[in-house]
N, C-alpha and C positions, 0 to 999 in steps of 0.2 A: 604447497605445503597443505596434507588435510593432518587432521591431529585424532594420535591412537585412542582407542573407545575401551575402557577398561568397565567392567564389572565386578559391584560390589558387594557380597555375597554375606548379610550379617544381620541374627535377628536382634541384635544391639542397636538399636536406631542411635544412639550417642556415638557409641566407637565409630558406623556407619558412614554419622554423618562428617566426622574430625576426620576420617579415612577421606571420604570423597572432595573434601576444603581441601587437605593437601594435597591431592592430585588436581585439583582442578586452578590452583592457583601458581602450580607448574606447568602449567597448558593441558593435561589430558582433561578428557572427555571422557567423564564417568557417568554411568548407569547403575540402579540400585534394586536389587530385590532383597526381602526379606526373610527369605529362605531358597529351599533348593529349587523348589516346585516352582515358585514364579520366577528363578533364575534361568531353566531350562526353558521355559514358556521366552521368558527375553531373547534366550539364543536361538530359537526357532524363527524368531523374526527379524533379528536384527545382526549385521556383523559383528563382530567383538574382537579384538586384539589379543585381551587377556582377562584372565578371573581371579579375582580375590576373595575366598572366601573362607569363613570360619566354620573349624571342624565340628566343635558340639553346638548346633541347632535343636530345636523342635521341628518334629518332622522329619523330612529329608535330610541326615548330616552330612558335614563336610567329606567324607567316606564315599558314600553313595554317591552325593552329584560328581564326585571327581570321577567315579567308573561311570555314569550314565555320560560328561560329557567326553572320555576318552573314546566310549562307543562310535556318539555320534558325531562328535568335532576332534579326530585324533591328534590332531597337529594344533588345536588350542592350548597354549600354557597356561598353566594352573599353583598358585601361591596360595597356600593353605596359612591359616589362624590358629596359634592353640595357646593356652597356658604351658607353664613349666611345667604342673605337672604331667601332661599329656604330651612331653615331647616323643613317647616311644609311638605314641599312636602317629603321630608326624611325620618320624620317620620311615613308618611302613608305610603312609601314603605316597611319600616319596620313592619307595620302591614302587607301586602303582603306578608314579606316572604323575606324580606332581613336580614341579619342577624344583620348589624349597619350599620353606615355611619360615613364619615370623614367629617368634615368643613374647606373649604379650607379659607385659607392657613394651614397646618400642616406640624409639624415636622417629621423629617424621623423616629425619633424614636415612635411617635404617631403610623402610618403608620405601623411598624413592633411589635408595640405591640398589635396593633389591629387584623394581621395577624396570628401572632404567637396563638395568642388563638384560633383558628379554623384551623389553618394548619402550624403544625410540620416546619423546615427545609427538614428533611429527616423523611423519610417514613421508617420504617424497615423492611427488607425482613427478614420475621425469618429464625431462623437457628442460629449457634453458630457464634464468633469469628474464625477468621484463626488463624489454630494453628495444632501442630504435637507434640509437646512436653509431655511427661508426667503430670508434674507439673503443666503446663496448665489444661491439661485435670481435673485433681485433684480439681484447683481451682474453675473451671468453673463447676463443679458438686456440690461442696459445695456452689456457687453462683446461682445454680438454686434452692436448698434447702430454700436455705436465701430469696429467691426473692418468693417463695411460701406462707409466712409472708407478715406482713406491719411492721415489724422491720428496723426502722432507721441503716443505713448501712454506714462503715466509709471505705474508700479506700486509703489503701496509697503505698507509689511506688514513684521512681525517675521519674523526669520529664521528659516525651518524653515517657512514657511506656505503656500510653496507659488507664489511667486512665478513662477516659470518655465511652472508647469502653466497658468496665466491665459494667460501671453504667448502659450505655443502655442495657446491654445483660443480668441486676437483672431487668431493667423496662419490657423489652420484654419475661421472662419468669414467670413474673407476673400477676394477677390478673387485673392490671392496663394497661396493653398492648395496648389497645384499646384507651387510655385516652393520655394526650399529654404528652411529655418528653420536660421539658424546663429548659434548662443548662445557668449556668452562671457563670462568673470567675470572682471571686472577685477580684482578683490581676491586674485584667486588667479595673477595671472601678475606678473612682476616689473616695475617702472616700466620699466626699461632694456629687455625686451621687449616690453612691450604696444604702442608705437609700431609695431613691425615687424608685430605679428601681425594689427593691426586694418588698418594702411594696406599690408603687405607690402613687398616688396625685390627691388630689381634685385640681378645677379649681382655681386660687389666691393663691395656697398655696405658692407659694414663684413668684421671679420675673421670668416671662418667661413659668410661667404654666398656658399656656392659654388655655386650657381644660382637663379636666380629665383623666387620663389613669393611666388603673390597673398596678398593679406590677406584677412579676414573679411569686409570690406566686399565687394569682388567677387565672394567667394564667395557673398555672398546676393543677389547680379544678381537680377530680378525675384520676389524673395521678400522675406523680413523679417531683418533680424539684431537681437538681444538684447544689450542691455548690461547683464549683470547687475552690481548692484552699483558701479553707476557714481560714486557720492558718494567711492570708494576712489581716484578716478585722479587723478594729478598734475594740478595747476593748468595746469603747463604745457601738459601735453597735454589737457586740457581746449579749451584754447582753440584746438589744433587740430582737435580735434572738431566744435569750432563753426564753423570754414571749412568744416568737410566737409561738416555739416547745410544753410549757407547754401548752398554754390555746387552743392550738390550731383555733387562730384566730388572725386575721391583722386589724389594721389600718390602710387607707391611713395617708398619709401627707395632715395636714388640714383639719382633719377632725374627729369626736369622736366615728363614726358609726363602728362595729366590725361585721366583714365578717367572719362567721366562715368557717374553713378551712378541704377539704377532700384530704390532700398530702400525697404522700410518700417521704421521705427525705435522700438524700442520698450526704452525702460527701466525697472532697479528699483533701487530703494534700500531697506533696512532702519532707513533714518535720517529724522528731521526736514528735509526737505530744506529749509525756511525758516530755520529755525534753523544748517543746515551754511551755509548764504550768509551769515545773520549773521555768522557766527564767521568767515568770509574762507574755507574751507574748499571750498566751492563756487561757481563763478562765477554772478552772477546774470543774463547773459546766456545763459547755457548751462540756465539753468534754466526760464527762458521758451522757449527753441528746445524744451527737452523736454517742458515740462508743459502742453503743448497740451490733452489730455485725461487728467487724472488716475483714478485705480482705486486703491481701498484694498481690499487682501485681508487679512480679517479674523483674529486669529490662532483658533486653535484652537478654545479655551474660548469665546469669543464666535459660536459657530456647532458649538453643542453635540449636535445631528441630524446632522452628519455625521462624527462620531466613529465611529460602530458599521459604518456603510457603505463608508467610508475602511479601517478595519481588517480586514473582510472581504476588503476588494480585495487589499492589501499580505498578507493570509496567504493567498488564490489564486494571486498571481502569483510570491512565494519560494516557493511550494512547487512550483508549473510548471516554475519557474527549475531546483529542484531534483531534480524526477520523482520528486515526493513525492504523496503522496495527501492533499487538500486537507483538513484535519481542522475541526471544527466550534467554535464558540465555545458554551460552556455559560452558562448565565443568572447563575455569580456571576462568570466572566471579564469577561462584557457590564456588569455592577453597575459593577466593578470600574476597566473604561476609563472607563464614566462621569462617575466620584465623581472621577477622577484631571484635575486643571487643567491641562495639557501646555503647561508653559513651553517647552520643546522645540518645539512644535507637531506639525507633520505628520512631520518629521524625526526626532522622538524617537519618534512613534509605530510608525514604521518600524523603528527598531530594537527595540523591543519586540515588534512582531509576529515578527522575525525568530528573537530569544531563545525565544518561544514556540512556534514551528514545532519549532525544536529540543527542547526539551524536552517538546512534547505527548506523551500517553499513549493508543493504540487507539483512533486517530482524534478526540480531543477535547481540546483545549484548553481548560482550567479556571483557575480564578482564583490555583491557584499556577503554572500557565505566565506568569503574567502578571508579570514581575520590573521592574517602576516604578523601584527604587532598585540600580543596578548592587553595592552592597555586598550584597544578598540573592542575587544569581546563584551566588553558591559555596555558599551554603544550601539554594538550591532542588536545584541539581546533585547536591549529597551526600543530600539526601531520595528521589533516583531509585536511588539505587546506585553511584553514582559517588564514585569518590577517587582526588582529584589532589594527594593532597600531593606535596610535591617540584618540582610541576613550578616551571621558572625561565621565566619570560615573557620576559625581554631576550635578546637576540641577545649572547653573547660572542664576543669576537675567535677566529678560527680559527687554531688552532696549525700546520695545515700547506695550504700552498698548492695551488691545483690546480691540475692540469695537464688543460688545454682539450683538448690533443690526441687522449686517451683516454676511452669515455666513462663508464669506472669509474676513471680514475685521480683521484685524490682521494677515494676511497670513505670513508676515514677518517673526513676531514674533513666528508664528507654525514653522517654518521652520530653524529658528535660536535656537530655543530650544535645551536645552541639554539632552539626552536619559538618565534616569535616571539608577543607575543599577539595576537588578530586579533579582529573580530567574532564573538561567539558565543564568547568566553572558550575555559574550558576544554575544551569541547567541539568547538572549530573546532581546539585544537590537537592532539588527539588525532585527530582526522580526517586533518589534517597529516603525522602522523607516519606514519598507516597507507599514506597514499600516498608515502610518503618510503621505507619500508619496502620497499612493492611494489615501488616503481621499479629499487630496489638487486637485489630478488631477480629480477626480470626482466629485467637489465640494460638498463633505458629503454624497452624497447620497449613503446609507449603502448599497441597494441590488444592487448595482453596483460594487460598493467594494468588497461585499463578490464573486460576478462572478469571479471579477478579480483575486481574490487571492485564489479561487478556498478551498473556504471553505462554511458553512453555513452562514445565517443571524445571527442565534444565538448565533454561535461562533464567529462572528464577536463583537457582542453584548456583548458579555464575557471580550473579548479581551479590547474592550475600557473603557468596566466600569476599569479592571485590571490598565488601562494607566490613566485613571482620578486618580486612589486611588492612584497612585504614581505622580500626581500633576502633569501633563502633560496638554498642553492645545490641545484640540480636536477641529478642523476644524467641521464647518455642524451643 
């Protein structure tokens, strides 16, 4: 998988930064331009999957930029942003070729819904998932046969085993591969929000619905929708979902208009579905509607030959994402990985390989870098010469209020904040502290901070977004 790249064009740096943070936290790669001229320069040098541009900008405005993009890159989707007072201009721009427009102010979910309609977070690189075990090869062969049809697929398996990977594989092998792949985790969204997320809503459908928003089913038109952890869905919503699947049409909240659907449905669960039906936690009629062709994704310990190929892939991926040299696994590391039962499956292996990358020395990952028990992480770090005594992982209430009108007002509060515990433990905390210190030193100038730290501006932007996600105050 490679992540889709989006160019954000706006001369308002604060709005541009907020949009970039929202998209990057979702998984998109973002480029920035403060005007149309810079945007065209970037487009001449880099491949971009989508452009989001403001209409009202100094110099080249959004209309002129749109026309230039369509002359030079006619297939590139352009989404425009405009104030309510300029809706007519936005509609005119759509006639000129913009895919849609966003009326300011807009909520993050509205932005993400619009973007995901045209550009998925990940672009599939055609090919099979990483594997070496015969049982996995047999399952993928069966999945490829299922993909050739439009049958609904039910994928079961333990948590963290990679059910979404198998879902994407089915999509990529189907005749819908060029269409969108839209995934929604039914367990991660509150019941009160899941219905509107799935089916969409009209303006005024409920408090806060200031703009119509398409649901996930609409976004998946012509492609595949993945209903992840379907057994966590409320029984009342299960009945509404059953109707959508039976009728192949959906109604947005607040609307009586039906929208015909052309969507392939894949569902996943880590539960025993028959037991859930017997316990009245899952509708029997919905079970039969979804369970047209079941696929069972085995836990990692039941496909042991997959462990090392997946571990090497994850190590390579995280090294590339962090712009680090890719280390090699020693024989002792391989033996330790193979001798572990992996109760957390691929998700646990992913965490272990991220730790290993942080602890790796001289381009090698040995058994000492393979930390299977989090309680051994501190010992492993100290054995490499680090001492983090006194580091407090929790965030404490700040004693000073930050004034957002000035980039460095509230600097004292920034300096006093505790760095929250994050993936990677104490080393990650130290990294965040270094970034904070550099931001304060250079008065929030991102380019100068990136140069000082020896990383790209894109990498710095990603790390800052992760820090914000943890609740940290970012200066500048």
